[in-house]
C-alpha positions, 0 to 999 in steps of 0.5 A: 464475487459469488462463489470466491472466498473473500478475504477480510480486509480490515486496513488498506495501506495506500502508497502514492504521489506527494504531488497531485500530478498533471492529469486531474483524473489522479487526484479524482481518482485518489478521492474516489479511492477515499471515498470507496474505502469509506463505504466498504468500512475500511481504514487507511495506513498511509505515509503521513502529510497532506500533500498531493495525492496523499492528502486526497485519499486521506481527506476522502477517508476521514470525511466518511468517518474511517480511521486515518494512520499517518507513519511518517519519518520524524525528518519529515515533521520538521519545519512542517514539511508535508502538513498536517497528517489526517487522522492519527500520526506515528513518527518512526526514525527511518524510512525502512521503520516506516516500511515495516510498520506499514506491512505490519498494521494493514491488510493489503496495499494500494499503489496509486500514481507517484514516483520513485518513493511510490516505486520503491515501496510498492516493489519492497512490498512486492519482494517481500511477498515473494521471499514469504516475509508477508502474504497480503494482496497489493494492487495498482490503481491504473489510472488513465493507463499510467501504470501501463509501462510498469506493467508491460515491464513486469510481463517483459522481466517474466518473458526474459525468465527474471521473474516467475509467473507464480511471483507475476501474479502478486502484483494486481492491477484494476482501472477502478477503485471497486474492481481493485478491492474486490480483486485484493479481497479474492487474492490467494497467495501462492507461495515458492515452494523453495522460498516458503521454507525460508523463516523471517521474524523480527528481532525481540528488541523490534517487537518490543518497540513496535508494541510499545509505539501501539501502545502509545 
């Protein structure tokens, strides 16, 4: 990326399915993404456990001697519902608390194939970026065209003037892990002039709770 100012990314949060999916390419891509993160000395933040693609990417990152942090709602740990987290684990009370902590502790976000939960996490991060809550890059790894329909829908929403061209730039896509990480590193956030005036900050009690969790 000659001539491009590269963003320093130390930790990437990966959203993906707790299932492996129908196409073995999804599993292979998840393992390969973990390998790429490891080789680039990037640590992983994810939703915890060892199921599906979540287990694949976390295992691969750990195998390449990078740190893995699973942030998981306590409800999921009852009866070992999602399996053992590969790496350090932080338990939280709610799904929303989990997502906020993921945002706070990560430098960028990648979505692999997944279901409603993955899509909810992806679009929550996109909407928070649009609202100037964070300015971190967000991308989807479009394996075998998995996200083609979603990307087409987003472009349709732009044409129908529900999403602005500026906001559309928030969502990055690539077909390979290396290309996607390169794009995340080169990303330059363009804040909406009106929304950039919004000031967001957690309450003091939330800050204290997050600080305590990190110290533990």
